[in-house]
N, CA, C and O atoms as CSV, one atom per row, in Angstrom:
chain,resi,resn,atom,element,x,y,z
A,1,ASN,N,N,77.758,121.184,134.127
A,1,ASN,CA,C,78.152,119.943,133.275
A,1,ASN,C,C,78.536,118.472,134.100
A,1,ASN,O,O,78.193,117.303,133.928
A,2,ASN,N,N,79.481,119.207,135.141
A,2,ASN,CA,C,79.663,118.340,136.142
A,2,ASN,C,C,78.640,117.609,136.868
A,2,ASN,O,O,78.924,116.548,137.425
A,3,VAL,N,N,77.357,118.148,136.906
A,3,VAL,CA,C,76.347,117.535,137.691
A,3,VAL,C,C,75.758,116.668,136.978
A,3,VAL,O,O,75.252,115.668,137.486
A,4,LYS,N,N,75.724,116.976,135.368
A,4,LYS,CA,C,74.982,116.223,134.446
A,4,LYS,C,C,76.331,114.964,134.499
A,4,LYS,O,O,75.960,113.883,134.956
A,5,SER,N,N,77.369,115.024,134.199
A,5,SER,CA,C,78.074,114.047,134.705
A,5,SER,C,C,77.760,112.781,135.483
A,5,SER,O,O,77.708,111.566,135.291
A,6,ILE,N,N,77.557,113.757,136.556
A,6,ILE,CA,C,77.646,112.459,138.281
A,6,ILE,C,C,76.213,111.905,137.801
A,6,ILE,O,O,76.096,110.712,138.081
A,7,SER,N,N,75.199,112.401,137.215
A,7,SER,CA,C,73.673,112.064,136.926
A,7,SER,C,C,73.650,111.265,135.701
A,7,SER,O,O,72.627,110.762,135.237
A,8,ASN,N,N,74.726,111.178,135.239
A,8,ASN,CA,C,74.756,109.960,133.938
A,8,ASN,C,C,75.524,108.575,134.925
A,8,ASN,O,O,75.236,107.378,134.962
A,9,ILE,N,N,76.569,109.360,135.636
A,9,ILE,CA,C,77.029,107.598,136.099
A,9,ILE,C,C,76.019,107.382,137.263
A,9,ILE,O,O,76.028,106.183,137.546
A,10,SER,N,N,75.500,107.798,137.734
A,10,SER,CA,C,74.484,107.341,138.940
A,10,SER,C,C,73.343,106.372,137.914
A,10,SER,O,O,72.865,105.313,138.319
A,11,LYS,N,N,73.041,106.948,136.583
A,11,LYS,CA,C,71.976,106.136,135.891
A,11,LYS,C,C,72.819,104.706,135.737
A,11,LYS,O,O,72.388,103.685,136.273
A,12,LYS,N,N,74.049,104.710,134.966
A,12,LYS,CA,C,75.083,103.812,134.523
A,12,LYS,C,C,75.271,102.562,136.119
A,12,LYS,O,O,75.724,101.417,136.127
A,13,ILE,N,N,74.969,103.016,136.748
A,13,ILE,CA,C,75.202,102.115,138.264
A,13,ILE,C,C,73.889,101.842,138.659
A,13,ILE,O,O,73.621,101.127,139.624
A,14,ASN,N,N,72.954,102.458,137.852
A,14,ASN,CA,C,70.951,102.194,138.298
A,14,ASN,C,C,70.963,102.952,139.764
A,14,ASN,O,O,70.649,102.393,140.814
A,15,SER,N,N,71.342,104.195,139.656
A,15,SER,CA,C,71.082,104.648,141.266
A,15,SER,C,C,70.451,105.691,140.773
A,15,SER,O,O,70.675,106.182,139.666
A,16,GLU,N,N,69.341,106.209,141.868
A,16,GLU,CA,C,68.797,107.469,142.242
A,16,GLU,C,C,69.532,108.676,142.537
A,16,GLU,O,O,70.556,108.696,143.220
A,17,PHE,N,N,69.056,109.551,142.076
A,17,PHE,CA,C,70.098,111.067,141.979
A,17,PHE,C,C,69.683,112.035,142.218
A,17,PHE,O,O,69.013,112.464,141.278
A,18,TYR,N,N,69.723,112.726,143.108
A,18,TYR,CA,C,69.024,113.678,144.419
A,18,TYR,C,C,69.485,114.971,144.072
A,18,TYR,O,O,70.708,114.963,144.212
A,19,ILE,N,N,69.010,116.302,143.608
A,19,ILE,CA,C,69.654,117.640,144.157
A,19,ILE,C,C,68.646,118.038,145.342
A,19,ILE,O,O,67.430,117.859,145.279
A,20,VAL,N,N,69.433,118.692,146.600
A,20,VAL,CA,C,68.905,119.197,147.382
A,20,VAL,C,C,69.042,120.357,147.311
A,20,VAL,O,O,70.198,120.679,147.038
A,21,ILE,N,N,68.216,121.324,147.464
A,21,ILE,CA,C,68.228,122.668,147.778
A,21,ILE,C,C,67.987,123.186,148.912
A,21,ILE,O,O,66.943,122.611,149.221
A,22,TYR,N,N,68.349,124.195,150.128
A,22,TYR,CA,C,68.559,124.495,151.164
A,22,TYR,C,C,68.539,126.155,151.117
A,22,TYR,O,O,69.508,126.471,150.426
A,23,PRO,N,N,67.900,127.249,151.526
A,23,PRO,CA,C,68.335,128.297,152.162
A,23,PRO,C,C,69.417,129.030,152.834
A,23,PRO,O,O,69.688,128.433,153.876
A,24,TRP,N,N,70.251,130.221,152.652
A,24,TRP,CA,C,70.902,130.782,153.279
A,24,TRP,C,C,70.165,131.683,153.980
A,24,TRP,O,O,69.106,132.008,153.442
A,25,PRO,N,N,70.483,132.295,155.277
A,25,PRO,CA,C,69.626,133.346,155.783
A,25,PRO,C,C,69.547,134.463,155.202
A,25,PRO,O,O,68.709,135.248,155.646
A,26,GLU,N,N,70.451,134.917,153.945
A,26,GLU,CA,C,69.917,136.079,153.710
A,26,GLU,C,C,69.024,135.454,152.298
A,26,GLU,O,O,68.234,136.264,151.814
A,27,THR,N,N,69.070,134.675,151.915
A,27,THR,CA,C,68.001,134.740,151.031
A,27,THR,C,C,66.611,134.151,151.703
A,27,THR,O,O,65.668,133.854,150.971
A,28,LEU,N,N,66.553,134.035,152.799
A,28,LEU,CA,C,65.554,133.991,153.422
A,28,LEU,C,C,64.828,135.469,153.722
A,28,LEU,O,O,63.753,136.002,153.447
A,29,GLU,N,N,65.941,135.786,154.385
A,29,GLU,CA,C,65.861,137.684,154.275
A,29,GLU,C,C,65.268,138.579,153.706
A,29,GLU,O,O,64.449,139.389,154.141
A,30,TYR,N,N,65.741,138.416,152.584
A,30,TYR,CA,C,65.892,139.062,151.314
A,30,TYR,C,C,64.990,138.566,150.367
A,30,TYR,O,O,64.456,139.448,149.695
A,31,GLY,N,N,64.681,137.484,150.129
A,31,GLY,CA,C,64.011,136.787,148.834
A,31,GLY,C,C,65.204,136.432,147.371
A,31,GLY,O,O,66.389,136.756,147.300
A,32,GLU,N,N,64.647,135.929,146.688
A,32,GLU,CA,C,65.026,135.542,145.557
A,32,GLU,C,C,64.759,136.634,144.315
A,32,GLU,O,O,64.868,136.272,143.143
A,33,LYS,N,N,64.475,137.713,144.604
A,33,LYS,CA,C,64.082,138.679,143.553
A,33,LYS,C,C,65.598,138.538,142.383
A,33,LYS,O,O,65.388,138.304,141.193
A,34,TYR,N,N,66.758,138.677,142.802
A,34,TYR,CA,C,67.856,138.352,141.816
A,34,TYR,C,C,68.229,137.443,141.290
A,34,TYR,O,O,68.550,137.594,140.112
A,35,PHE,N,N,68.340,136.303,141.808
A,35,PHE,CA,C,68.324,135.064,141.404
A,35,PHE,C,C,68.249,134.121,142.580
A,35,PHE,O,O,68.824,134.217,143.664
A,36,SER,N,N,67.355,133.112,142.106
A,36,SER,CA,C,65.955,132.455,142.455
A,36,SER,C,C,66.649,130.995,142.764
A,36,SER,O,O,66.164,130.231,141.930
A,37,TRP,N,N,67.403,130.405,143.446
A,37,TRP,CA,C,67.780,129.051,143.513
A,37,TRP,C,C,66.852,128.171,144.101
A,37,TRP,O,O,67.339,127.235,144.735
A,38,GLN,N,N,65.512,128.265,144.031
A,38,GLN,CA,C,64.401,127.366,143.423
A,38,GLN,C,C,63.958,127.120,142.224
A,38,GLN,O,O,63.383,126.127,141.776
A,39,LYS,N,N,64.417,128.562,141.510
A,39,LYS,CA,C,64.235,128.139,140.108
A,39,LYS,C,C,65.309,127.571,139.338
A,39,LYS,O,O,65.022,126.760,138.458
A,40,PHE,N,N,66.516,127.889,139.550
A,40,PHE,CA,C,68.310,127.494,139.247
A,40,PHE,C,C,67.805,126.091,139.984
A,40,PHE,O,O,68.527,125.403,139.263
A,41,GLY,N,N,67.341,125.387,140.589
A,41,GLY,CA,C,67.525,124.105,141.151
A,41,GLY,C,C,66.262,123.273,140.332
A,41,GLY,O,O,66.416,122.058,140.211
A,42,GLU,N,N,65.170,123.819,139.835
A,42,GLU,CA,C,64.479,122.747,138.990
A,42,GLU,C,C,64.667,122.665,137.770
A,42,GLU,O,O,64.237,121.762,137.052
A,43,ASP,N,N,65.524,123.884,137.325
A,43,ASP,CA,C,66.375,123.861,136.050
A,43,ASP,C,C,67.214,122.718,135.814
A,43,ASP,O,O,66.991,121.808,135.016
A,44,LEU,N,N,68.203,122.849,136.582
A,44,LEU,CA,C,69.020,121.631,137.359
A,44,LEU,C,C,68.603,120.445,136.998
A,44,LEU,O,O,68.975,119.720,136.075
A,45,CYS,N,N,67.694,120.288,137.908
A,45,CYS,CA,C,66.785,118.554,137.942
A,45,CYS,C,C,66.695,118.356,136.620
A,45,CYS,O,O,67.367,117.418,136.191
A,46,GLN,N,N,65.904,119.118,135.661
A,46,GLN,CA,C,65.477,118.723,134.814
A,46,GLN,C,C,66.554,118.861,133.882
A,46,GLN,O,O,66.567,117.858,133.170
A,47,TYR,N,N,67.544,119.735,133.546
A,47,TYR,CA,C,68.702,119.141,132.674
A,47,TYR,C,C,69.506,118.281,133.006
A,47,TYR,O,O,70.147,117.672,132.150
A,48,THR,N,N,69.682,117.989,134.608
A,48,THR,CA,C,70.373,116.480,134.618
A,48,THR,C,C,69.862,115.163,134.719
A,48,THR,O,O,70.367,114.141,135.183
A,49,ASP,N,N,68.444,115.449,134.043
A,49,ASP,CA,C,67.234,114.262,134.361
A,49,ASP,C,C,67.324,113.994,135.733
A,49,ASP,O,O,67.571,112.795,135.862
A,50,CYS,N,N,67.224,114.651,137.000
A,50,CYS,CA,C,67.287,113.710,138.424
A,50,CYS,C,C,66.374,113.135,138.898
A,50,CYS,O,O,65.291,113.197,138.316
A,51,THR,N,N,66.494,112.449,140.003
A,51,THR,CA,C,65.381,111.134,140.439
A,51,THR,C,C,64.185,112.505,141.111
A,51,THR,O,O,62.963,112.510,140.961
A,52,LYS,N,N,64.938,113.446,141.768
A,52,LYS,CA,C,64.482,114.507,142.476
A,52,LYS,C,C,64.711,115.908,142.781
A,52,LYS,O,O,65.560,116.213,143.619
A,53,LEU,N,N,64.086,116.710,142.225
A,53,LEU,CA,C,64.657,117.891,143.838
A,53,LEU,C,C,64.323,118.047,144.705
A,53,LEU,O,O,63.096,118.112,144.646
A,54,ILE,N,N,64.654,118.166,145.601
A,54,ILE,CA,C,64.209,118.131,147.505
A,54,ILE,C,C,64.370,119.626,147.455
A,54,ILE,O,O,65.519,120.056,147.356
A,55,ASN,N,N,63.295,120.535,147.514
A,55,ASN,CA,C,63.304,121.644,147.978
A,55,ASN,C,C,63.236,122.012,149.288
A,55,ASN,O,O,62.080,121.843,149.676
A,56,SER,N,N,63.873,122.398,150.065
A,56,SER,CA,C,63.657,122.538,151.472
A,56,SER,C,C,63.039,123.978,151.716
A,56,SER,O,O,62.377,124.109,152.746
A,57,PHE,N,N,63.166,124.945,150.976
A,57,PHE,CA,C,62.431,126.097,150.761
A,57,PHE,C,C,61.758,126.461,151.410
A,57,PHE,O,O,61.989,127.479,152.062
A,58,PRO,N,N,60.346,125.605,151.529
A,58,PRO,CA,C,58.489,125.970,151.739
A,58,PRO,C,C,59.327,125.872,153.484
A,58,PRO,O,O,59.251,126.803,154.285
A,59,ARG,N,N,60.061,124.587,153.767
A,59,ARG,CA,C,59.943,124.378,155.210
A,59,ARG,C,C,60.510,125.472,155.909
A,59,ARG,O,O,59.794,125.963,156.782
A,60,PHE,N,N,61.844,126.062,155.694
A,60,PHE,CA,C,62.180,126.903,156.185
A,60,PHE,C,C,61.597,128.057,156.396
A,60,PHE,O,O,61.535,128.600,157.500
A,61,ASN,N,N,61.025,128.606,155.107
A,61,ASN,CA,C,59.826,129.393,155.367
A,61,ASN,C,C,59.006,129.672,155.901
A,61,ASN,O,O,58.503,130.792,155.987
A,62,GLU,N,N,58.561,128.295,156.581
A,62,GLU,CA,C,57.849,128.412,157.611
A,62,GLU,C,C,58.238,128.303,159.313
A,62,GLU,O,O,57.600,128.553,160.336
A,63,ILE,N,N,59.365,127.892,159.088
A,63,ILE,CA,C,60.623,128.662,160.500
A,63,ILE,C,C,60.304,130.171,160.536
A,63,ILE,O,O,59.594,130.770,161.344
A,64,LYS,N,N,60.859,130.562,159.676
A,64,LYS,CA,C,61.025,132.083,159.674
A,64,LYS,C,C,59.580,132.744,159.980
A,64,LYS,O,O,59.402,133.442,160.979
A,65,ASN,N,N,58.431,132.428,158.916
A,65,ASN,CA,C,57.114,132.740,159.438
A,65,ASN,C,C,56.722,132.759,160.775
A,65,ASN,O,O,56.031,133.711,161.137
A,66,LYS,N,N,57.105,131.672,161.792
A,66,LYS,CA,C,56.732,131.245,162.363
A,66,LYS,C,C,57.254,132.047,163.901
A,66,LYS,O,O,56.653,132.388,164.920
A,67,PHE,N,N,58.384,132.108,163.536
A,67,PHE,CA,C,59.398,132.479,164.769
A,67,PHE,C,C,60.166,133.954,164.623
A,67,PHE,O,O,60.954,134.159,163.700
A,68,GLN,N,N,59.837,135.001,165.675
A,68,GLN,CA,C,60.502,136.480,165.662
A,68,GLN,C,C,61.791,136.388,165.025
A,68,GLN,O,O,62.198,136.928,163.996
A,69,TYR,N,N,62.457,135.466,165.973
A,69,TYR,CA,C,63.984,135.326,166.249
A,69,TYR,C,C,63.942,133.984,164.904
A,69,TYR,O,O,64.457,133.034,165.493
A,70,TRP,N,N,63.732,133.691,164.041
A,70,TRP,CA,C,64.317,132.486,163.076
A,70,TRP,C,C,65.074,132.158,162.881
A,70,TRP,O,O,65.417,130.975,162.868
A,71,LYS,N,N,65.895,133.458,162.549
A,71,LYS,CA,C,67.901,133.016,162.459
A,71,LYS,C,C,68.213,132.221,163.413
A,71,LYS,O,O,68.532,131.114,162.978
A,72,LYS,N,N,68.287,132.371,165.246
A,72,LYS,CA,C,68.248,131.896,166.001
A,72,LYS,C,C,67.999,130.054,165.841
A,72,LYS,O,O,68.855,129.170,165.870
A,73,GLU,N,N,66.819,129.967,165.705
A,73,GLU,CA,C,65.992,128.832,165.483
A,73,GLU,C,C,66.816,127.975,164.759
A,73,GLU,O,O,67.173,126.892,165.223
A,74,ILE,N,N,67.228,128.472,163.384
A,74,ILE,CA,C,67.830,127.560,162.577
A,74,ILE,C,C,69.064,127.477,162.377
A,74,ILE,O,O,69.525,126.345,162.233
A,75,TYR,N,N,70.038,128.729,162.304
A,75,TYR,CA,C,71.484,128.887,161.713
A,75,TYR,C,C,71.799,129.292,163.041
A,75,TYR,O,O,71.042,129.664,163.937
A,76,ILE,N,N,73.395,129.122,163.022
A,76,ILE,CA,C,74.435,129.647,164.040
A,76,ILE,C,C,74.438,131.084,164.067
A,76,ILE,O,O,74.731,131.461,162.932
A,77,LEU,N,N,74.257,132.018,164.800
A,77,LEU,CA,C,74.204,133.652,164.880
A,77,LEU,C,C,75.376,133.630,163.880
A,77,LEU,O,O,76.089,132.656,163.638
A,78,GLU,N,N,75.475,135.081,163.241
A,78,GLU,CA,C,76.216,135.797,162.354
A,78,GLU,C,C,77.108,134.811,161.491
A,78,GLU,O,O,78.297,135.047,161.274
A,79,ASP,N,N,76.302,133.441,160.911
A,79,ASP,CA,C,76.679,132.721,160.178
A,79,ASP,C,C,75.943,132.133,159.269
A,79,ASP,O,O,74.776,132.522,159.315
A,80,ILE,N,N,76.139,131.421,158.533
A,80,ILE,CA,C,75.298,131.077,157.079
A,80,ILE,C,C,75.223,129.642,157.317
A,80,ILE,O,O,74.743,129.080,156.332
A,81,HIS,N,N,75.626,128.562,158.593
A,81,HIS,CA,C,75.606,127.783,158.536
A,81,HIS,C,C,74.203,126.897,159.639
A,81,HIS,O,O,73.785,127.570,160.581
A,82,PHE,N,N,73.704,125.728,159.472
A,82,PHE,CA,C,72.777,125.579,160.267
A,82,PHE,C,C,73.149,125.511,161.877
A,82,PHE,O,O,74.350,125.538,162.146
A,83,ASN,N,N,72.392,125.442,162.748
A,83,ASN,CA,C,72.510,125.239,163.751
A,83,ASN,C,C,71.908,123.511,164.017
A,83,ASN,O,O,71.434,122.806,163.127
A,84,GLU,N,N,72.079,123.130,165.405
A,84,GLU,CA,C,71.532,121.452,165.050
A,84,GLU,C,C,70.243,121.553,164.984
A,84,GLU,O,O,69.787,120.506,164.523
A,85,LYS,N,N,69.255,122.482,165.277
A,85,LYS,CA,C,67.808,122.292,164.970
A,85,LYS,C,C,67.711,122.660,163.387
A,85,LYS,O,O,66.702,122.297,162.782
A,86,GLY,N,N,68.374,123.121,162.943
A,86,GLY,CA,C,68.567,123.142,161.383
A,86,GLY,C,C,68.656,121.891,160.529
A,86,GLY,O,O,67.908,121.355,159.712
A,87,HIS,N,N,70.098,121.580,161.129
A,87,HIS,CA,C,70.662,120.167,160.750
A,87,HIS,C,C,69.472,119.184,160.488
A,87,HIS,O,O,69.279,118.411,159.549
A,88,ARG,N,N,68.648,119.485,161.742
A,88,ARG,CA,C,67.716,118.257,161.937
A,88,ARG,C,C,66.448,118.391,161.303
A,88,ARG,O,O,65.616,117.502,161.126
A,89,LEU,N,N,66.375,119.756,160.935
A,89,LEU,CA,C,64.994,119.792,159.960
A,89,LEU,C,C,65.435,118.806,158.470
A,89,LEU,O,O,65.159,117.686,158.042
A,90,LEU,N,N,66.380,120.135,157.974
A,90,LEU,CA,C,67.092,119.352,156.857
A,90,LEU,C,C,67.050,118.119,156.208
A,90,LEU,O,O,66.743,117.789,155.063
A,91,SER,N,N,67.615,117.208,157.686
A,91,SER,CA,C,68.029,115.848,157.353
A,91,SER,C,C,66.402,115.072,157.728
A,91,SER,O,O,66.205,113.866,157.582
A,92,GLU,N,N,65.312,116.097,158.245
A,92,GLU,CA,C,64.058,115.284,158.167
A,92,GLU,C,C,63.408,115.606,156.796
A,92,GLU,O,O,62.676,114.725,156.344
A,93,ILE,N,N,63.526,116.449,156.256
A,93,ILE,CA,C,63.264,116.586,155.038
A,93,ILE,C,C,64.077,116.123,153.940
A,93,ILE,O,O,63.666,116.653,152.908
A,94,ILE,N,N,64.749,115.597,153.791
A,94,ILE,CA,C,65.939,114.827,153.010
A,94,ILE,C,C,65.009,113.372,153.108
A,94,ILE,O,O,64.352,112.908,152.177
A,95,TYR,N,N,65.117,112.864,154.299
A,95,TYR,CA,C,64.804,111.728,154.648
A,95,TYR,C,C,63.196,111.269,154.334
A,95,TYR,O,O,62.893,110.091,154.143
A,96,ASN,N,N,62.342,112.239,154.316
A,96,ASN,CA,C,61.155,112.430,154.000
A,96,ASN,C,C,60.944,112.362,152.626
A,96,ASN,O,O,60.515,111.294,152.189
A,97,GLU,N,N,61.180,113.387,151.760
A,97,GLU,CA,C,61.237,113.180,150.532
A,97,GLU,C,C,61.720,111.840,149.543
A,97,GLU,O,O,61.254,111.541,148.444
A,98,SER,N,N,63.001,111.021,150.445
A,98,SER,CA,C,63.384,110.053,149.488
A,98,SER,C,C,62.830,109.105,150.134
A,98,SER,O,O,62.486,108.571,149.080
A,99,PHE,N,N,62.440,108.427,150.887
A,99,PHE,CA,C,62.171,107.348,151.561
A,99,PHE,C,C,60.635,106.816,151.951
A,99,PHE,O,O,60.138,105.699,152.098
A,100,LYS,N,N,60.232,107.926,152.026
A,100,LYS,CA,C,58.568,107.896,152.335
A,100,LYS,C,C,57.654,108.039,150.929
A,100,LYS,O,O,56.425,108.034,150.988
């Protein structure tokens, strides 16, 4: 409901409203068998009538499939937070999906 409220406010001020989803390391490693963030994001975007869902899962999965030590490529080791490369990748995805 809070996200719906934010979406409504953005409409009132004639602003775009994007929802961005990105995977945690465990999600990439174990998948979305029990809970799908991608499905949740799609449903939430539809419910809130967002401008666009920016789903970064495909690009992060590319990294996972390309590098044997993929966690080291995009995350701080033993942590759920992105390292510099992970932040850069997410910012590029957001930029490309929002402004191009």
